N, C-alpha and C positions, 0 to 999 in steps of 0.2 A: 614434626611433633604438634599435637593439637594444642591450640591456645586455651588458656584458662576460661575464656568466654564460651568455648564450644561445649564445655561440660559443666554441670553444676558443681559447686564446691563440695557438697556432701558426697557426690559420686566420686569426685577426685580423691577425697580423703579415704573413703571406705572401699571403693571399688578398684582404684587404679592398680594396687599391688597384684590383685587377682587377675586383672586383664593383662598386665605386663607379663606375668608368668604363664599366661595362657591356660590357667587351671579351670576345669569345669566344676560346676557346683556339686558338692558331695551330698547327695540326697540321704545317705545313711546318717549324716549328722543331723538332719531335720528330725528324725525319730528320737535321737538322743536329747535334742533340745526340748521336744514336746514331752518326753518322759520326765525330764528334769522339771519342766513347768508343772506337771501334775504333782510331782513330789513336793515342790515348794508350795503349791496351792493347798495340799493336804496338811502341811506343817504350819504355814503362816497365813493362809487365806489370801484372797485377791488383794485386799487393801494393804496387807503387809508384804506382799511380793514385790520385788524389783527385777528389772532386766539384768542388773548386775548379779543378783542371786542366782538367776537361771543360768547365766553364762558361766558362773563359777561352778555350779553343780554339773553342767554339761561339759565342763572343761573346754569351753569355746570362748573366743574373743567377743567382747561386747559388740564390736563392729560386725562380726559374723551374724550375730542374732539380729541386729538391726537391718542388715541387708535382706533378711528373710521376712521379718515382721517389723513394721514401722512403729508399732506401739504395743504397750502391754495388753491392751484390750484385744487387739488383733491376734496376738500370740495366744492369749487364753482362749479365745474363740476357737482357734484351730486345735489347741490342745484338748479342749472338751470334745470336739468332733472326733479327734483321733482316739481319745479314751473310749468314747461310745462305740466306735466301729471296731475297736479291739475287743470289746465285750460281746459284740454281735457278729454273726456270720453273714453280713449283708451282701458280701460278694459271691456267696455260694447259695443259690436258691435251692432249698431242699425239695425233694420229690419222694416222700415216703409212702404216698398213697392215701393219706388222710390229712385233713387240715390240722387236726390236733397235733399230730406228730410233726408236721411241717413247721408249725408255729414254735413248738418246743425246740426244734432242731436249730432255730436261729440263735438261741442262747448258748454261748460257749460255757464249758465248765469253768467255774470261777471259785478260786480259793477264798476262804474266810478272810484272809489278810487283804486280798485284792478288793473284796466287797467293802471292808471297813475303810480302806483307803479312798474308795470312790465316795463313800458317805462323807468322809472328812472334806473331800474336795467340794462336794455339793454344799455342805454346811458352811464352807468358808468363802463362797462366792461373793457374799456381801453386796457392795455397791454394783458389782458387775451384773448380778442377776437383776437388780432393780432397773438398771439402765439398758439391758440387752435382752429383755424377755422375748422379743420377736426373733432375735438372732438365735437364741437357745432353742426355741420351738422349731425354727426353720432349718437350722444346720445340724442340730443334734437329734431331734425327734422325727423330722420329716423323712429322712432316708429310711428309717425304720417303718414309717407309715407306708411308704411307697412299696416296700417289699411285702408288708402285711396285706396291702390292697391286692397285689398281684396273686398272692397265695389264696386269698378268699375268692377272687374272681375265677381262679382255676378250679376251686372247689365247687363253685356254681356250675361251671361247665361240665363237670363230671357228675352232677346231680347230688352232691353231698349236702349242700345247703340250699335254702330256698332262693329262687330267682328274685323274690321280694325282699331279701335280706338287706338291711341297711348297713352296707359295708363301710361307708364313710363314718358312721356313728361308732361302729366296732373299732375302727382304727383310732378314733379319737379317745375311746375308752382305754385302750392299751397305753397310748402315750400319756394320757392324763393320769392314769394310775401309776405309771412309772415315775412321772414327775412328782406327784403327790407323796408317794411312798418315800422317795429319796429326799426331797426338799422339805417336806412338812413332818412326816413321821420319822425321818432319819433312820429308815430301815432299808435293807438291800432288796432290790427287785430280783429275787432269786428264783430258781426253777420251781421250788415248792409253792411259792406264792403265785407264780405265773400259771402253774398247773391248775390251782384252785380258781383263778380268774377265768381261765379258758373253760374249765368244766362247769363252773357254777354260773357264769354270766355270758361269756361270748358265744359258745356253741348253742346253748338253749335259745338265745336271741336270734342267732343266724339261721338255725334250723326251723324255728317256729316263730317267725315275726308276727307281731300283733297286727290284726287287721285294722286299718285306719277307719275312723268314723265315716269318711267319704265313701269307702268301699262297701260299707254295710247298707248304705242308702239305696 
């Protein structure tokens, strides 16, 4: 038998029963915990949420939650990423033949109820948002930007948009508008709004980029 010194006290208390029984981690429970986190965020906000509340909602032991996430901040960060990826088809790169339809195909159909819940989550981030802005941008919006970038580069390759198109700027416009619309305007980033953004701003800029002053000299 291993001595107490060979393993940390926290591991001995939280992990030993699972190791003794030889059980593997149930990844289906991760999704239930993340879903419960989103529900609690929508109801109580980040500052009002506790790990106990999440565990109770997910019908999981508190030790189970802490084995997966060591802090509330870490849990919320993963839950927001999970929520974002559930809203976007980031794992399926569309190929409709046009950039416009490719961009629109990334958005999953979203019910009014789901959109309102997402707004409540964003509105309730409180101190989490002020302390984790870089994390929100990097883990929530950057995966979306990576896919957008690839779709736009592919459009350049087939001659649909200009080779001089500022793709990085276009990607920043999409993520900035998504963030502003949700966090500031408290409105959903739905397909109707995204269509107007694509048709009125993104495609005109990508197809007909302005000539820089240096190029006219």
